[in-house]
C-alpha positions in Angstrom: 5.4 -27.4 -22.5 4.7 -23.4 -22.3 7.8 -22.6 -20.3 11.2 -22.8 -19.2 12.4 -22.9 -16.2 15.6 -21.6 -14.8 17.0 -22.2 -11.3 19.5 -18.9 -10.7 22.5 -18.9 -9.2 20.5 -19.0 -6.0 19.1 -22.1 -7.4 15.3 -21.4 -5.1 14.9 -18.6 -7.2 13.4 -19.4 -10.5 13.5 -17.2 -13.9 10.2 -18.3 -16.0 10.4 -17.9 -20.0 6.8 -18.8 -21.6 6.3 -20.0 -25.1 5.4 -17.0 -27.3 2.6 -18.2 -30.0 2.8 -15.1 -32.3 1.2 -13.9 -35.7 -0.4 -11.0 -37.3 -2.7 -10.7 -34.8 -0.2 -10.0 -32.1 1.0 -12.7 -29.3 -0.2 -15.2 -26.8 1.6 -16.7 -23.8 0.5 -18.1 -20.7 1.7 -16.6 -17.5 0.7 -19.3 -15.4 -0.3 -22.9 -15.1 -0.5 -24.7 -11.8 0.5 -28.1 -13.6 3.7 -26.9 -15.1 4.9 -25.1 -12.2 4.2 -28.0 -9.7 5.9 -30.4 -12.3 9.1 -28.2 -12.1 9.1 -28.0 -8.3 6.9 -24.6 -7.2 4.0 -26.4 -5.5 3.1 -22.7 -4.4 -0.2 -22.1 -4.0 -1.1 -18.2 -4.6 -3.6 -16.2 -2.4 -3.4 -12.5 -4.0 -2.4 -10.9 -7.0 -0.8 -7.1 -6.6 0.2 -4.7 -9.1 2.0 -1.3 -8.9 2.4 1.3 -11.6 5.7 3.3 -11.2 7.6 5.9 -13.3 11.3 5.9 -14.1 13.7 5.9 -11.5 11.2 4.5 -8.5 12.4 1.7 -6.6 10.3 -0.1 -4.3 11.6 -2.5 -1.8 13.3 -4.2 -0.2 10.0 -6.1 1.1 9.3 -9.2 3.0 6.8 -10.7 5.4 7.9 -12.4 8.1 5.8 -16.1 9.1 3.4 -16.9 9.7 2.6 -14.5 6.4 5.4 -15.3 4.5 5.1 -14.6 1.0 6.8 -16.6 -2.3 6.4 -14.5 -5.3 5.7 -14.6 -9.2 6.5 -11.1 -10.6 5.9 -10.3 -14.0 6.3 -7.0 -15.9 3.3 -6.4 -18.0 4.4 -3.0 -19.1 7.8 -1.4 -19.1 10.8 -2.5 -18.0 12.1 -3.1 -14.9 15.3 -4.6 -12.7 14.0 -7.0 -10.2 15.9 -8.2 -7.0 15.6 -10.6 -4.8 17.8 -10.7 -1.5 18.4 -14.6 0.5 17.7 -13.3 4.1 17.6 -17.1 5.3 20.2 -16.7 7.9 21.4 -20.3 7.8 21.8 -20.8 3.8 25.0 -20.7 2.2 23.5 -18.2 0.0 22.6 -15.8 3.0 22.8 -11.8 1.9 23.4 -12.7 -1.4 21.3 -11.7 -4.4 19.8 -12.3 -8.0 18.4 -9.6 -9.9 16.9 -9.7 -13.4 15.3 -7.8 -15.9 11.5 -8.2 -16.9 10.0 -6.5 -19.6 7.0 -6.2 -21.6 9.5 -7.1 -24.5 11.0 -10.2 -22.7 8.0 -11.8 -21.1 10.0 -13.3 -18.5 8.8 -13.9 -14.4 10.6 -14.5 -11.4 9.7 -17.0 -8.9 11.0 -15.7 -5.2 10.3 -17.9 -2.5 9.6 -17.4 1.3 12.9 -16.5 2.8 13.6 -13.3 0.4 13.2 -9.5 0.3 12.2 -8.6 -2.9 12.3 -5.3 -4.9 12.8 -3.3 -8.2 14.0 -0.1 -10.0 11.8 0.8 -13.1 14.4 1.7 -16.0 11.7 2.8 -18.6 9.6 5.6 -18.7 6.7 3.5 -17.0 6.3 0.2 -15.7 3.0 -1.9 -14.4 4.3 -4.8 -12.4 2.1 -8.1 -11.9 3.0 -10.1 -8.8 1.1 -12.9 -7.4 1.7 -13.8 -3.6 1.4 -17.1 -1.7 0.2 -15.1 1.6 -2.3 -12.2 1.8 -0.7 -8.8 2.6 -0.5 -8.5 6.5 0.9 -4.8 8.0 1.8 -6.4 11.0 4.1 -9.1 9.7 5.1 -6.8 6.7 9.2 -6.2 7.2 12.0 -4.5 4.9 15.8 -4.1 4.2 17.3 -0.3 3.2 17.7 -0.5 -0.7 21.2 1.3 -0.2 22.3 -1.3 2.1 26.0 -1.1 1.5 27.0 -4.9 2.4 24.3 -5.7 -0.3 26.0 -3.1 -3.0 23.1 -4.1 -5.1 23.8 -1.7 -8.7 20.3 -0.8 -9.4 21.5 0.8 -12.9 19.4 4.1 -12.2 20.7 7.6 -11.2 18.2 10.0 -9.1 16.3 6.8 -7.2 12.2 7.8 -6.2 12.2 6.3 -3.3 9.0 6.7 -0.3 9.5 7.8 3.2 8.6 4.3 4.2 11.2 2.3 2.3 13.9 5.3 2.8 14.0 4.6 6.7 14.0 0.8 6.6 17.0 -1.2 8.7 19.7 -2.9 6.9 20.2 -6.6 6.7 22.8 -6.7 9.3 20.2 -5.1 12.0 17.0 -7.4 11.2 16.2 -10.2 13.2 16.2 -13.4 11.8 12.7 -14.7 10.7 14.1 -17.6 8.3 
């Protein structure tokens, strides 16, 4: 099988590690294969690919979309290294308000599957990072929401000293102040 699927401490969030083929020419690996994903419980139809490039200390997030445009995501770092974060915002979940973090990089080639009902964000640990993520719904500004990256109840250790935040992300509400959509 070209992938190893590892449910994390919030089991709906899954770390995906590809089998890497290496020789004198370089490396090759499959990053997504619908049959393997479906066989491992990820039966998500992805409708859009997003790409971002950011510099060191940038934090993007924590973002999500509400139903009926809620998004599952498959996140990969193509260049550089990021600390990727998924926060459970499903009000009736036993892990509500808990979060998962994973280092994704061009060196480890790991991806993170984040289902609907989670806010997502990342910070750039390398000088630059290029991130590609598949999403299960097209972007909809009408359904776009977020949680403030520095929510003191979440206590996410972002691993950077001087974060660079967009104006839009800096005024997002805290988790305790958002409506429950999931």
